[in-house]
Each structure stands twice: as C-alpha cells, then as structure tokens.
N, C-alpha and C positions, 0 to 999 in steps of 0.2 A: 314226440320229442321236438319237432320243429315249432309247434305251438308253444311249448314251454320256453324255448329259446326266445321266441318273439315276445312272450309275456315278460320274461326277465329283461329283455332289452327295453321294453316300454317302462318298466319300473325303474331301471337304471336312468333312463332319460328324465323321469320325474324327480329322482333324487338329485340329479345334476342341476335341474332347474331350481329345486329347493335350496341347494347349496349356494346358488347365486344370490339369494336374498337372505340366507341365514348368516348371522354374524356372531363373532365373539368379541368381548371387550376385555382388555387387559390394562393394568396400570403399572407404573414404576415410581419409585421414590415416594412410597406411601400415598400414592394417588395424585401426585402433582402432574403426572403425564399419563394421559389415557389414549389408547389406540383401539380402533374398531376395525376388524378385518373380516372380510366375507369368507364364506366357505369355498370360494373360488380363488382364495389367496390374494385378494386385492385390498390394499389399505383404503378403507372407506373414509375414516376421519381420524384426526389427532387433535387432542386438546392439551394445552399447556397452561398451567396455573401461572398467571403473571408474576407471582411472587418469586418464582424460580428463575425468572429471566433477568440475569445480571450480566452486564458486559464484561465484568472481570472474571466470570466463571462459565464461559461458553462451553468448555469441555465437559463439565458436569451435565449440563443440559443436553448436549449431544449424546452422552452416555445413557441418560434417562430415556431419550427418544429411541435410541437403538434397542434398549432393553425392552421397552413397551412394544415396539413393532415386532421384534424377533419373537417375543413371547406370544403375541397375537398370531403370528404366522404359524408357530408351532401348534397352538391350540386349534387353529382353523384346520390344519392338516389332520390333527387327531380327530376332530369332529367329522371331517369328510371320510376318513378311513373307517371310523365307527359306523357311520351310516351305510357305507358300502358293505362292510362286514355283515351288518344286519340283513342286507339285501341278498348277499351271496352265501350266507351261512358260514362265513370264514374262509371260503374258497379264494385263494389268491389269484386274481385275474390281472395280469399286467396292464398298466395304462388306465385303470379305473379311478385311481386317486391321484 
C-alpha cells in the first residue's frame, strides 16, 4: 500500500510539472483578442489585433480582454482537473487542482 501511495505521488508530481508547460489558448471578439494560459493558471501571453484598439472605445477592448483571460483560466482549470481525474480515477483529493 505504501508503494502504491509513493507511485501515485510520483505520478501526481509529473502531472503537476506537465501542467506548468501545458497551455490553452482562447479568443474573444471573433479572434481579435487571444489569451494563452498555462495549466498552473498563469497568463502566459495576450495578443490584441491593432484594429480593435481605438481610443474612443476602450471599454469594449477591456471587455474583450477580460472575456479572453477568464475563458482561458476556466479552460486551464478544466484541463488540470481532467488530468488529475485521469490520475486518481475520479477520486476527489482536496488540494490537487
């Protein structure tokens, strides 16, 4: 039993390392704003099409950025949870994701 727990711990550590480099990309506004988020929920990059940058409509751009980032964070959380569920067989272990 102890050996199985150690193996599970090693696999969990590998998944955690993989999540650091795994990314999801999301878009908003038909692709004019793109956000890339890592599996560790860090915003890695954001791209904004220069055509949507207008001084008279900053609010719209802010909304698009928020939408892209929030969607990226949500998808990254889902990805991390899915990978952990594969590892634990659906067993809910607090603090893993």
